[in-house]
N, C-alpha and C positions, 0 to 999 in steps of 0.2 A: 379373551373377550374382545369383541369388536367395538368400534366407536358407537355403532348403532345400538348394541346391547347396553353399553354404558349409558347412552342417552336415554334409552327406554327406562332403565332402572331409575335414573335421576328424575325423569318426568313422573314416574309412579310415586316416588318419594314426595315430590311437590304436590301431586294430586292429593295424596293422603294428608299432607300437612296444610295445604292452603286452598284446596279445591272443594269447598263446601257447595254442594249442588243447590241448596236452598238459599243460602246467604250470598254466595258469590258465583252465580251461574256462568259468568264470563270466564273466570279463572278455571272453573270446573271444565267447561267446554274446551278451553285452550289446552289445558294439560291432557285431557282425554284425546283431543285431536293430535297432539304431539306424540302421545303414546302410540296411536294407530299409525302415524307417519313413520316413526322409528321402527315399528314392527314390520311395516311394509318394506322399508329399506333393508332391514335384516333379512327378510325373505328373498328379496332381489339378490342380495349378496350370496345367499345359499344357493339359489337357482343358478347364478352365474358360475359359481364354483363347480356345480354339477355339469354345466355345459362345458367348462374348461376340461374337466376330467374325461368327459365323453369324447371331446375333440382330440385329446392327447392319446386316447386308445385307438382312434381311427388313423392317426398319422404316425 
């Protein structure tokens, strides 16, 4: 697992534990935003790995 995957998992745990949308919308939005950010980093890492593999095949 990558650091981004670990971070996303931890943010999901925090959202489920502390991110009540009605009572604490700031925490809810914070953790949800961090989840999306970690997911984006994870996707970038996957895309970069694919680019590296394609470049390795070309050279």
